C-alpha positions in Angstrom: 8.1 18.3 -23.7 10.3 16.3 -21.3 11.8 17.1 -18.2 15.6 17.0 -17.2 15.7 13.7 -15.3 17.7 15.5 -12.2 17.7 18.8 -10.2 20.1 20.2 -8.0 19.5 23.5 -6.3 17.3 26.0 -4.4 13.7 24.9 -3.7 11.0 26.6 -1.7 8.7 24.3 0.5 5.1 25.8 1.0 2.9 24.6 3.7 0.0 27.0 4.6 1.8 30.5 5.6 5.3 28.6 5.8 8.0 29.3 3.0 11.0 27.6 3.7 14.2 27.7 1.2 16.4 24.7 1.4 19.1 22.8 -1.0 17.5 20.2 -3.0 18.8 16.9 -5.1 15.9 15.6 -7.1 15.6 12.9 -9.7 12.4 12.3 -11.9 11.6 9.1 -14.0 8.7 8.4 -16.5 7.0 5.3 -15.3 5.2 3.9 -18.6 3.1 1.3 -17.1 1.4 4.3 -15.1 1.7 6.7 -17.8 3.0 9.3 -15.4 6.0 10.6 -13.5 7.4 9.8 -10.3 9.8 11.8 -8.9 11.9 11.9 -5.3 14.9 13.4 -3.6 16.2 15.2 -0.4 16.0 18.4 0.9 19.1 19.5 2.9 18.8 19.7 6.9 16.6 22.8 7.8 15.3 23.3 11.5 11.9 24.9 9.9 11.4 21.9 7.9 12.1 19.4 10.7 9.2 21.2 12.9 6.9 20.7 10.1 7.5 17.0 10.4 7.4 17.1 14.1 3.9 18.8 13.9 2.9 16.2 11.7 3.0 17.8 8.4 3.4 15.1 5.5 2.2 16.9 2.6 3.6 20.1 1.0 4.0 22.2 -2.4 7.6 22.4 -3.5 8.3 25.5 -6.0 11.2 25.6 -8.0 11.5 28.8 -10.3 7.8 29.3 -10.3 7.0 25.8 -11.1 4.9 23.9 -8.2 3.9 20.3 -7.5 2.3 18.7 -4.4 5.1 16.4 -2.5 4.9 14.2 0.4 7.4 14.8 3.3 9.3 11.6 4.6 11.1 11.4 8.1 14.7 13.1 8.4 17.6 10.8 7.7 20.5 10.7 10.2 21.9 13.9 8.7 18.8 15.7 9.0 17.7 15.9 5.3 14.1 15.3 4.3 12.8 12.9 1.8 10.6 14.7 -0.7 8.4 12.7 -3.2 5.8 13.3 -5.7 4.0 11.7 -8.7 3.2 13.8 -11.9 5.3 16.4 -13.6 8.5 17.3 -11.5 8.7 20.9 -10.2 11.3 22.0 -12.1 11.5 23.5 -15.8 10.7 22.1 -18.8 13.3 21.4 -21.6 12.8 20.8 -25.3 12.9 17.0 -26.1 16.0 16.5 -28.3 
């Protein structure tokens, strides 16, 4: 199996009892030297997600269509979008390799 290199759409950021649904733009690449995927992108501006960051939360889980992956949360950009980063398989659906 391989993964689409990009995903744009809805995702849920999970941390404890928090469930925050946001629009995201994510991309992934396979790092052959490391033997694993790295993925990253941005969540759209969201007050609840920004509040988590202000509370010191730097790790969460990203869920897309039932697929989950651990993610790092970065500081908001000037427009309020939050950077998401992860290592390992990205949290969007697998597609058959062509």
